[in-house]
C-alpha positions as CSV (number, residue, x, y, z in Angstrom):
1,X,140.5,-34.7,-153.8
2,X,137.7,-37.3,-153.8
3,X,135.3,-34.8,-152.1
4,X,136.1,-32.2,-154.7
5,X,135.5,-34.7,-157.5
6,X,132.1,-35.7,-156.1
7,X,131.2,-32.0,-155.8
8,X,132.2,-31.3,-159.4
9,X,130.4,-34.4,-160.6
10,X,127.2,-33.5,-158.8
11,X,127.3,-29.9,-160.2
12,X,127.6,-31.2,-163.8
13,X,124.8,-33.7,-163.3
14,X,122.6,-31.0,-161.7
15,X,123.3,-28.6,-164.6
16,X,122.1,-31.4,-167.0
17,X,119.0,-31.8,-165.0
18,X,118.2,-28.1,-164.9
19,X,118.4,-27.8,-168.7
20,X,115.0,-27.9,-170.4
21,X,114.1,-31.2,-172.1
22,X,114.1,-29.3,-175.4
23,X,117.8,-28.3,-174.8
24,X,118.7,-31.9,-173.9
25,X,116.9,-33.1,-177.0
26,X,119.1,-30.8,-179.1
27,X,122.2,-32.5,-177.8
28,X,120.7,-36.0,-178.3
29,X,119.6,-35.1,-181.8
30,X,123.2,-34.5,-182.8
31,X,124.0,-38.1,-181.8
32,X,120.9,-39.8,-183.3
33,X,122.5,-40.7,-186.7
34,X,125.5,-42.5,-185.1
35,X,123.4,-44.2,-182.5
36,X,121.0,-45.5,-185.2
37,X,123.9,-47.1,-187.1
38,X,124.8,-49.2,-184.1
39,X,121.4,-50.9,-184.0
40,X,121.4,-52.9,-187.3
41,X,118.2,-51.2,-188.3
42,X,119.0,-47.5,-188.8
43,X,115.6,-46.6,-190.2
44,X,113.6,-48.1,-187.3
45,X,116.0,-46.7,-184.8
46,X,115.8,-43.1,-186.2
47,X,112.0,-43.4,-186.1
48,X,112.1,-44.6,-182.4
49,X,114.6,-42.0,-181.3
50,X,112.8,-39.1,-183.0
51,X,109.5,-40.3,-181.5
52,X,111.0,-40.1,-178.0
53,X,112.6,-36.7,-178.6
54,X,109.3,-35.3,-179.9
55,X,108.0,-35.5,-176.3
56,X,110.5,-32.8,-175.1
57,X,108.1,-29.9,-175.2
58,X,105.5,-31.9,-173.1
59,X,108.2,-32.7,-170.5
60,X,108.8,-28.9,-170.2
61,X,105.2,-28.0,-169.6
62,X,104.4,-26.4,-166.3
63,X,100.8,-26.6,-165.0
64,X,99.3,-23.9,-162.9
65,X,97.4,-25.2,-159.8
66,X,94.9,-23.5,-157.6
67,X,96.3,-22.1,-154.4
68,X,95.6,-19.5,-151.6
69,X,95.4,-15.8,-152.5
70,X,98.8,-14.4,-153.1
71,X,100.2,-17.8,-153.8
72,X,101.2,-19.5,-157.1
73,X,101.5,-23.3,-157.4
74,X,103.3,-24.8,-160.3
75,X,103.4,-28.6,-161.1
76,X,106.2,-29.8,-163.3
77,X,108.4,-32.9,-163.8
78,X,112.1,-33.4,-163.2
79,X,114.7,-36.2,-163.4
80,X,114.6,-38.9,-160.7
81,X,118.4,-39.1,-160.5
82,X,121.0,-41.8,-160.9
83,X,119.8,-44.3,-163.5
84,X,121.2,-47.6,-164.7
85,X,120.4,-48.8,-168.2
86,X,120.9,-52.5,-168.3
87,X,121.0,-54.7,-171.4
88,X,120.3,-58.4,-170.9
89,X,122.1,-61.2,-172.8
90,X,119.5,-61.3,-175.5
91,X,118.6,-57.6,-175.6
92,X,118.7,-55.8,-178.9
93,X,120.9,-52.7,-179.3
94,X,117.9,-50.7,-180.5
95,X,116.0,-51.3,-177.2
96,X,119.1,-50.6,-175.0
97,X,119.8,-47.4,-176.8
98,X,116.2,-46.4,-176.7
99,X,116.2,-46.7,-172.9
100,X,119.4,-44.8,-172.8
101,X,118.0,-41.9,-174.9
102,X,114.9,-41.8,-172.7
103,X,116.9,-41.6,-169.5
104,X,119.1,-38.8,-170.8
105,X,116.2,-36.8,-172.4
106,X,114.5,-36.7,-169.0
107,X,117.6,-35.3,-167.4
108,X,119.0,-38.2,-165.5
109,X,122.6,-39.2,-164.8
110,X,123.0,-42.6,-166.5
111,X,125.2,-45.6,-166.0
112,X,125.2,-48.1,-168.9
113,X,125.8,-51.8,-168.2
114,X,125.7,-54.2,-171.1
115,X,128.7,-56.6,-171.0
116,X,127.4,-58.7,-173.9
117,X,127.7,-55.7,-176.3
118,X,130.8,-53.9,-175.1
119,X,131.8,-52.4,-178.5
120,X,128.3,-51.0,-179.0
121,X,128.4,-49.4,-175.6
122,X,131.7,-47.7,-176.3
123,X,130.6,-46.4,-179.7
124,X,127.3,-45.1,-178.2
125,X,129.1,-43.3,-175.4
126,X,131.6,-41.8,-177.8
127,X,128.7,-40.4,-180.0
128,X,127.1,-38.9,-176.9
129,X,130.3,-37.3,-175.7
130,X,130.8,-35.8,-179.2
131,X,127.3,-34.4,-179.0
132,X,128.3,-32.4,-175.9
133,X,127.1,-34.6,-173.1
134,X,129.5,-34.8,-170.2
135,X,131.3,-37.9,-169.0
136,X,129.8,-37.0,-165.6
137,X,126.3,-37.5,-167.0
138,X,126.8,-40.8,-168.9
139,X,129.3,-43.6,-168.2
140,X,129.9,-47.3,-168.8
141,X,130.2,-49.8,-166.0
142,X,130.7,-53.1,-167.9
143,X,133.7,-54.1,-165.8
144,X,131.6,-54.3,-162.6
145,X,129.4,-57.1,-161.4
146,X,125.6,-56.3,-161.8
147,X,124.8,-57.2,-158.2
148,X,127.4,-54.8,-157.0
149,X,126.0,-52.0,-159.2
150,X,122.4,-52.6,-158.1
151,X,123.5,-51.9,-154.5
152,X,125.2,-48.6,-155.3
153,X,124.3,-45.6,-153.2
154,X,121.2,-43.5,-154.2
155,X,120.3,-45.5,-157.3
156,X,116.9,-44.1,-158.3
157,X,115.8,-46.4,-161.2
158,X,116.9,-49.2,-163.4
159,X,115.9,-49.4,-167.1
160,X,116.1,-53.0,-168.1
161,X,116.1,-54.4,-171.7
162,X,115.7,-58.1,-171.5
163,X,113.6,-61.2,-171.1
164,X,111.0,-61.5,-168.3
165,X,113.2,-63.7,-166.2
166,X,116.1,-61.1,-166.3
167,X,113.7,-58.4,-165.2
168,X,112.4,-60.5,-162.4
169,X,115.8,-61.3,-161.2
170,X,116.9,-57.6,-161.1
171,X,113.6,-56.6,-159.4
172,X,114.2,-59.2,-156.7
173,X,117.8,-58.1,-156.1
174,X,116.6,-54.4,-155.8
175,X,114.0,-55.5,-153.3
176,X,116.8,-56.6,-151.1
177,X,118.7,-53.3,-151.2
178,X,118.7,-50.7,-148.4
179,X,118.0,-47.0,-148.9
180,X,115.7,-45.3,-151.4
181,X,113.1,-47.3,-153.4
182,X,114.5,-48.1,-156.8
183,X,112.0,-48.2,-159.7
184,X,112.3,-50.7,-162.5
185,X,111.5,-49.7,-166.1
186,X,111.3,-52.8,-168.2
187,X,111.2,-53.4,-171.9
188,X,110.8,-57.0,-173.0
189,X,109.3,-56.6,-176.4
190,X,112.5,-56.5,-178.5
191,X,110.7,-56.3,-181.9
192,X,107.4,-54.4,-181.3
193,X,108.8,-52.0,-178.7
194,X,105.3,-52.0,-177.1
195,X,106.4,-50.6,-173.8
196,X,108.4,-47.7,-175.3
197,X,105.5,-46.6,-177.5
198,X,103.0,-46.1,-174.7
199,X,102.0,-42.4,-173.9
200,X,103.4,-42.6,-170.3
201,X,106.7,-44.3,-171.1
202,X,109.0,-41.2,-170.7
203,X,107.1,-40.1,-167.6
204,X,108.4,-43.2,-165.8
205,X,111.8,-41.6,-165.8
206,X,110.7,-38.5,-164.0
207,X,109.1,-37.4,-160.8
208,X,106.5,-34.7,-160.2
209,X,107.3,-31.6,-158.2
210,X,105.2,-28.7,-157.0
211,X,106.7,-25.2,-156.6
212,X,104.9,-22.8,-154.4
213,X,105.6,-19.1,-154.8
214,X,104.5,-16.2,-152.7
215,X,103.5,-13.6,-155.2
216,X,102.9,-10.9,-152.6
217,X,106.3,-11.0,-151.0
218,X,108.5,-7.9,-151.0
219,X,110.2,-8.0,-154.4
220,X,107.7,-10.6,-155.5
221,X,108.1,-14.3,-156.6
222,X,109.7,-15.6,-153.4
223,X,109.8,-19.4,-153.6
224,X,108.2,-20.8,-150.4
225,X,108.3,-24.5,-150.9
226,X,109.3,-27.1,-153.4
227,X,108.0,-30.6,-152.9
228,X,108.7,-33.8,-154.8
229,X,106.3,-36.7,-155.3
């Protein structure tokens, strides 16, 4: 039963990843109004969320690269994988939810951890479920210890909203974990949102891949190789 659950969970998360960013943005757009109301500054929140969603077409772009004769090479971006969104003790809801929207827009499976704002988390998740995003894709883990969560299997990245010392503490704990390298995406500017307004912010949630296609194969368009970076 557990194996079947993991298989189904993986399939749902993979289906979310394989959607275009434009399609994922449509789901998120349906939740924006309710998410904005949870921040205490609905106007500012809507502006931030819509700014992030406006990048969807760029995330969907595929660049053609030079290759050998009879070969097509395509560069594109895709989700990194399992992502934790963490809200520190003094983190503002706007920043936490901004990180959450960014992680989902880029196709990642997301685990939200913000014990100091339990009610906000529950309402945010409810809004996202109502917008058609699966429970397999987004969940809350406020009842678990942060250290335990940071050591979970195949954690690809951690998006932290908090003060510098909180970010440093989390980074240090991740440095002590085994397995894959876990990236930290930190936002410490709770008012100016400086980190979230940089041109490369959303690209920190994705990884690049190159798809090589043999265009001369029988039947055409036979994928030869797909590499991640």
